C-alpha positions in Angstrom: 29.6 3.1 0.7 29.6 2.7 4.6 26.6 2.2 6.9 26.7 3.8 10.5 24.8 2.7 13.4 24.9 4.7 16.5 24.3 3.8 20.2 24.4 4.8 23.7 21.8 7.3 23.9 19.2 7.6 26.7 17.8 9.4 29.8 20.3 11.2 32.1 19.9 13.9 34.6 21.6 17.4 34.1 25.3 17.3 34.9 25.4 13.5 34.1 27.5 11.8 31.3 26.9 9.7 28.4 29.2 7.9 25.9 27.9 7.6 22.2 29.1 5.2 19.9 29.2 5.0 16.0 30.0 1.5 14.5 30.8 1.6 10.9 30.3 -1.2 8.5 33.7 -0.6 6.6 37.0 1.0 7.2 36.9 4.7 8.4 40.8 5.1 8.2 40.5 7.8 5.6 37.3 9.3 6.6 36.4 12.5 8.7 34.1 11.4 11.3 31.5 13.8 12.9 28.7 14.1 15.4 25.5 16.2 14.8 22.8 17.2 17.2 19.1 17.8 16.3 17.1 19.4 19.1 13.3 18.9 19.0 11.8 21.1 16.4 15.1 22.5 15.3 17.7 21.9 12.5 20.6 19.5 12.7 23.7 21.1 13.9 27.3 20.4 13.9 28.9 19.2 17.4 32.2 17.9 16.7 34.5 16.2 14.0 37.7 14.3 13.9 39.7 14.0 10.7 41.6 11.0 9.5 44.8 12.4 10.9 43.1 13.0 14.5 42.5 16.7 14.5 39.4 17.8 16.3 36.9 20.7 16.0 34.1 21.5 18.2 30.9 23.6 18.3 31.2 26.5 20.9 28.4 25.2 22.9 30.0 21.8 23.6 33.7 22.8 24.1 35.2 21.6 27.3 32.2 19.3 27.9 32.3 16.7 24.8 35.2 14.8 23.5 35.3 13.1 20.2 37.5 10.1 19.6 38.0 7.3 17.0 39.3 3.8 17.1 40.1 3.0 13.5 40.9 -0.9 13.9 37.3 -1.1 15.6 35.7 1.2 12.9 34.1 3.2 15.8 33.8 6.8 16.5 32.9 8.0 20.1 31.3 11.1 21.7 32.0 11.6 25.4 29.5 13.9 26.7 29.9 15.3 30.2 28.4 17.9 32.1 25.2 17.6 30.1 22.4 20.0 30.1 18.8 19.9 29.2 19.5 21.8 26.0 21.8 18.9 24.8 18.5 16.9 24.6 17.5 15.5 21.0 18.9 13.1 18.4 22.5 12.6 17.9 23.6 11.6 14.3 26.9 10.1 13.2 28.4 11.2 9.9 31.2 10.2 7.7 32.7 12.2 4.9 35.2 11.0 2.4 36.1 12.6 -0.9 32.9 14.7 -0.9 30.6 11.9 -0.1 28.5 11.9 3.3 27.1 9.0 4.9 24.6 9.3 7.9 23.6 7.0 10.6 19.9 6.8 11.9 20.9 8.5 15.2 20.4 7.9 18.8 18.3 9.7 21.3 19.5 11.7 24.1 17.1 13.2 26.8 18.7 15.4 29.6 16.4 16.1 32.6 16.6 18.8 35.3 
């Protein structure tokens, strides 16, 4: 089992940037790491993932604005968020998947103001 702790959220103006981090308690070398977004009053939605081999996938809404990356020795996954929009507001959750097992962090809040 792995524990995940997100950080880096905060308040930012529209057009600004934030970098989220997800620190794992154990090795993430073989895991697919992902970020999800939950807007107020809505269901949690996929944002991006990065496989153990480094392949990435993004939701259409963030393509060209967000970048997911990983640092296996540091057991950390990042989400670089640029050109932020008010609709990006909400909780951001890190997830790890390995052999069908899913692990979730507690989330970090992002608020984008006009």
